Every structure is written in structure tokens, then in C-alpha cells.
N, C-alpha and C positions, 0 to 999 in steps of 0.2 A: 380483516384482522380478527383473530379469535378473541374471546372475552378475556382470557388470561393476559394476552399481550396488550389488549386495550387498557386494562387496569394498570399494567406495568408502565405503559406509555404515559398515562395520566400522572401517576405518582412520580415518574422520572422527570417529566417536563416541569412539574410544579415544585420540585425540590430546589433548595437554595444552592447546593453544590452538586457537581457531577464528577465522577472519577475520571472519565475519558475525555479526550479531545482538547480543543483550544477554547471552546465556548460555543454559544448558539450560532448556527449558520443562518444569520439574518442579514438585513440590509446594512446593519452597522459594520459588517465586515468590509463593505465597499466605502461607506461614508467615512470611516476612520482613515482610510487610505487617502481619500480625496481632500481631507482637511489640510493636508500638507502639500498639495499639488497646485502649482500655478495654473489658474484657469485659462491662461493664454497658451499653454503648452499645446502644440499642434498634434492632432491625431495621426496615427498611422493610416496608411491608405493602401488597401489591397496588398498587404504584406511588405510594404516599404515605408521608410521614414525613420527618423532618429529614435522614436519611442520603441519600435519593435527591433530595429537593427542593433541598437545599443545593448538591449537586453540579450539578444541572441549572441552577440560577441562576448558579453560577460559570462554567459552560461557555457559557451564553447571553451573559454579559458578555464573556467572553474572545473569542468569535466575533463579537461586535457584532450579535447578533440579539435580538429581543424575548423569545423563549422557546426552551428546549431540552428535549428528552425523551431519557431513557436507554432504549435498546433492548437486548435480549439479543444481537442480531446485526445486522450491517450489511445482510445480505441482506433481512431483514425491514424494516428502516428504509427502504431505498431503494425497494423495491417499493411500500411504502405511500406514500412521497413522490410517486412517479410516478402512482399511482392517484388520489391527491387532486387533483393538477394536471389529470389527464385528466377527472375528474368536474367540476371547476370550469370547465374550458374547453369541455366538451361535445365533446371530440375524443379518440378512443381511439387516438392515435398519439403516439409519442415517438421522438426521434432520439438516437443515440449512436454511438460508435466500434465497428467490427466486432469488436474484441477486448475490449469492455467485459465486466466481471465478470458483468453480467446476461445477456449473450449467450452466454458460453461456460462459465460455472461454476454456473449455477443451475437447470439442467434445464428451461429455458423457463418458469420460475415466473411471470414477468411476463405471459406470453402465456396460460398454462394457468389460472392462478388469477384473473387480472384481465381477460383478454380484450383486452389492449393490443397493438396492432401496432407493430413496431419498424422504423424507417428507419435503415439503416447508412450512416454518413458517413465519407468519406476512405478511402484505401488502408490495408491492414492495417499496413504498415511505417512509417507516419508519423502525426503528430497531426492533429487536426481544425483546419483553418484557416478564416478568414473566408469565403474563396471557396466552401468546401464548404457552409457555411450559406446563403450567398446563392444557391447553385445548387439548393437544395431546391425541388421543384415540387409538394410536397404540404403541406397544412396539418398542423401538429403542435401538441400541447398544451405539450410541454416538450422542451427540449434538455438532455441530460446531458453534462457534460464531466468526464472523469477527470483529476485532477492529482495526481501525475504519471501518465503512461500506463504502467502497470506492465508489460504484456506486450511492450512494445517498449523495455525497458531504462530505464524511468522518464523518458522524454522529455517535454518541456514546450513548449507554444506560448509565444511572447513575451507579456509582460504587455500590450503594446500590442494584440496580437491579442485577448486576453481582453477588454480594454476595448471594442474594436470589436464583438465578438460580443455582449457584454452590451448595448451601446447599440442594436444592431440588434434583438435579441430584445425589448427594452422597447418599441421603436417598433412592432414587429409584434404585440405582445401575447403573445409566446411566453415561457413561464416557463423560467428557467434554473436547473438543479440542479447542485450541485457534488458529484461523487463525490470527496470529499476524504479518503478513508481515510488517505492519507499526506500531507495538505496541509501539515503543519508542516515536512516535509522540503523543500518547495519555497521556503520563505521566504528562505533564504540566497541562492539564485540570483536570485530576483525582487528582493531587497532592498526588500521591502514588509512591512508589518505584516499579521498575520492578519486584522484588521478591514478593511484596504484590499482584500485579496483577496476576503473573504466579502461585502463590500458590492456586488460585481458580480453576486451570485447571489441568487435568491429563496429557495432552501433549500440547506442544507449538511449533509453527512454527514461525520463524523470517526470513525475506528476508535479504539478504546481498547486494542487489543492489537498492532496491526501495528508501527507505529513507536514507540508508547508502551511496549509491552511488558507490558500488563496481561493478565489471564486471558482475557477475552472482553468483548464488549459494544460499543456504538456510541452516539454522540450524533447526533441529528437536530435541526436548529435552523432557525427561520424566524419568521414573524410569528405573533401570538397566534391568529388564526383558523385558520391552517394547522396549528399545533401542537395546537390543541384537537381538530381532526379526526384528527390522527395518533394521539392517545391512544385514540380510539374504535377506530381500525383496529388499534392495538396489542393491544387487548383481543380483538378479533375473531380476530387471528392467534395468540392464546394467549401473547402476550408479557408479560402482566401476571402474572408468577410471584408466588407468595406473598411471596417475598423475593429481592432481587437483590444484597444487600449484599456478598457476596464479590467480585462483579464490580465493583461501584461503588467499594469501598474500595481495591481493587488499582488500578483506573483512576485514582482520585484521587491515590494515592501515587506511581505511576510517571509520571503526567502532570506532577506537581510536580517530580519528579527530572529528567525528560528534555526537557521542552518547550523549554528554553533550550540544549540540547546539539546541536541540529540543525546548526548551523554547523560544529561540530567533526566530526560524522559526514560532512558534505558534503566538507570539506577532506580527510579521510582517504580518502574514496572516490576523489577526484581523484588522490591520491597512489597508491593501490592500482591503479587502472586504468592508470596510467603504467607500473607494474611489469609488468603483464600485456602491455601493448602493445610492450614491448621484446623479447618472446619471439617467435621465428620461428614462424609458423603460428598465432598467437593474436592476437585483436583484441577490442576491447570495443565495445559499442553502448550509449550514445554513446561515441565515442572519448574525449572529455572529459565525464565525467558532469555532469549539471545538478542532480542530487539525490544522496542517499546511496546510490542504487541504480544498478546497471548490469548488463548481460549480458556474459558471457565466452564468446566463440565460438572453436572450434578447427576448422581445415581438415580434420582427420582424423576418422574415425568414433569413436563411443563405445567400440567394442571395441578400437581402437588406443590411445586416450587414457586410458581408465580404469586400466590397469595402471601407466602412468607416474605418474598422479596419486596412486594408492594408494601407490606407492613413495615419492613426495615426502612424503605425509602420515605415513607410517610412519617414514621416516628423520629428518625434520625436526620431527616431533611437532606439526605445524601443520595443522589441517583447512582445506582450500581449499573442498571441496564434498562433499556426501553423495550427489550424483547427477549424471548427465549425460543431457541430453535430445537425442534424435536429431533432426537437421535434414535438409533436402533435400540440403545439402552440409555434412558435418561434424557437430558436436554443440555443445551449449552448456549453461551453467548460469547461475543468477541469484545476485547478491550484493547484500545490503542491509547497510550498515555501521551498527553500533551501539556499545555500550560495549566489546565484546570486543576490537576491533582495537587500541585503545590499551594494552591489557594485555600485548600481545606485545612483547618487546624489539625495538627497531627493527633492531638488528644481525642478529637472528635472521630477521626478515622479508627483509632484503636478501640474506642468504646463501641463503635458500630460493629466492628468485627468480633469483639467479645460477645456482643448480643447475638450476632448471627451464629457464632460458634456454639453458643448455649442452645439456641433454638434447634440447630441441626443435630446436636447431640441428643436433645430430648426427643426429637422426631425419630432418631435411630433407636433409642432405647425403648420407645413405645412399640416398635416392631418386633422386639425380642420376645 
């Protein structure tokens, strides 16, 4: 970690409030869940038992799919989903965005473990559109869409675009998979139910820790034949641990607490982005967020901005970010809004951004 980020991390971690997330990811996340759990509740056992089966049935119903399976990780779930579709279609090719998690965060697991070739659609800075799908000149087994597209600030295609892509894929016999790690966060913008969104896709993945705030784990959902195969592949991948109940119980608890809070997170993100955009030399992508997530960009370098943000965090006792990522021009960080933001007194937030805006304006004027 460079010195700029080390200082940011320290002032962020010691601040009383933080803008992002649901709170510290510490052991209390699990302890709070188990305070209300009967100690005599039986554990799941290698993927079976009421604890896991009941939650899987609940999630299948919620997503509008025939069956759902709990996986220890989304990486495992999605690679397995694409492998199944490739085997069924007899085509070892899938398509997705150049900044898909599978492409940039999984050490080429899909290619190395499963021998699947990937076709990258769209430019890195925008979402996949219908024209990108129509222009493919290679046959693929499956198209993966990530909603929202995390690496570009949580951007989304229009719902009409999703409908058109889904209809085209079904006409062409292409399977459509939803990387919906944060799909619940999209619903306030789309003004659709989760079932209406998932109905457009043949298979669906939902993270149990990203927006939900559980410890770890993922749900994969689809039709019965697909999910039966997913259980076989789960065992092959070593995903059938003797018990997964700490992950399942935390997922079930926080899912119940937060699944209906996404509209509030979204509205708070829109408000917070407007505060950043009033500051000279700062902009957000998107300018107006479409989910609870957005990226904050600075015109100046991390070395120039980090001391200023560290000062803000220390003086105002509000954590804006624990890191800055260098860009071709300037630097940036990501914000995902959860329970934490509403705990900060609004007046304190306003004063913090007034101070930040003045500092940024003075920095800009000194360069003139």
C-alpha cells in the first residue's frame, strides 16, 4: 500500500462515521445473527437439511425461478453456470463485458478450468447495448449481463434494452445469464419487480454479501434440470462443505433486513453524488447514479488528493474513502451506499462538503 492510501486508510478507519456500506465487516456481523438463533438448530450437512433447503426454496420463490442452490462464492456459481450452458449448447464460447468480474478478477478461471473462450462486447466505458449483441459474428452458448456494471460506476442499460436482448437471445437459442450480484439495487431505477427482471434470464446469480451484507455466499437460480447439474458441479468444485450454516443464516437474516431498503440507498446515493459534483475538480460517474453505487473522480493525482481527503476525514470525523485508485488522468474511488449514510447527521454531511468544496476551489484557484 502506498503512503497516500495508508494515510487515507488510517483516517477512514478511525472516523466516527463512514459514507459507504452497512458498517464494519467484523465478527459482530455473525454474532448479531446468532443472538436470535436457537442453539439446538441442526446444521446443514453436505448441501442438505432444512437450514439450507428452506433458504434455497425461499430464494427460488423470490427470484421467480424453479430452483435455487446456495454456493459458498459467486465466482464458483458463475463459472459453473457458464460451463453448464456451454456443455448443453455444444459451444465453448460465452460473451460478456470487458470489465466483467470473470474477466478481470478471477485469474482466467473460466478459461483455465473449463476451457471456455470469451467474447468481449462493448467498449470498457459503457454498458452492453442491443447493437453489440446483434453485431456478434461468432456463435456463443451464453451471454452474461452484469446488472449493474460495477467497474463503470454501477451503470445500467434501459429495461427496454434488456427486453430486446432477451428476446433476441431466445430467438437465436443463446442462453442469457444474469450476473446479478447487486441486482436488488437496480430495482428502484427500473421500477420493476425482481421477478420481472429475472424472467428475462435463463439463470440468475445473486450475492449474499455485497448489497445484502452477509458474510459470504451466493445464490444461483434457474430451471430444475440446470440446477440439478449445478449441484454436481458444486461438488466437483469442492463447494459442498460439511456445513454452510454460518453463511446461510447470516444471508437469510440480512436479506430480510435489507431487501426492501434498496430504494432508500438509491435516493441517498443520488443526494450524495450531487454533493460531490458541486466541488470543483470532482465529478461522479454516472453524474446522477442509477443504483446505490457510483464512482468519484478527481482531476488531480492521488498524491495531491489523498492529504486533502485525509484532512477532511480527520477534521470532520467522516470517512469518505479508504483508498484512491490512479487513473490515466487523476484518481478515483468507489462508493456503495448502505445503512451507514443515514446514521450521519445531515447537517454534518452538509458542513463536510461545504469544507471540501472550499478546499477544492482554493486548490483550483492557486493553479490559475
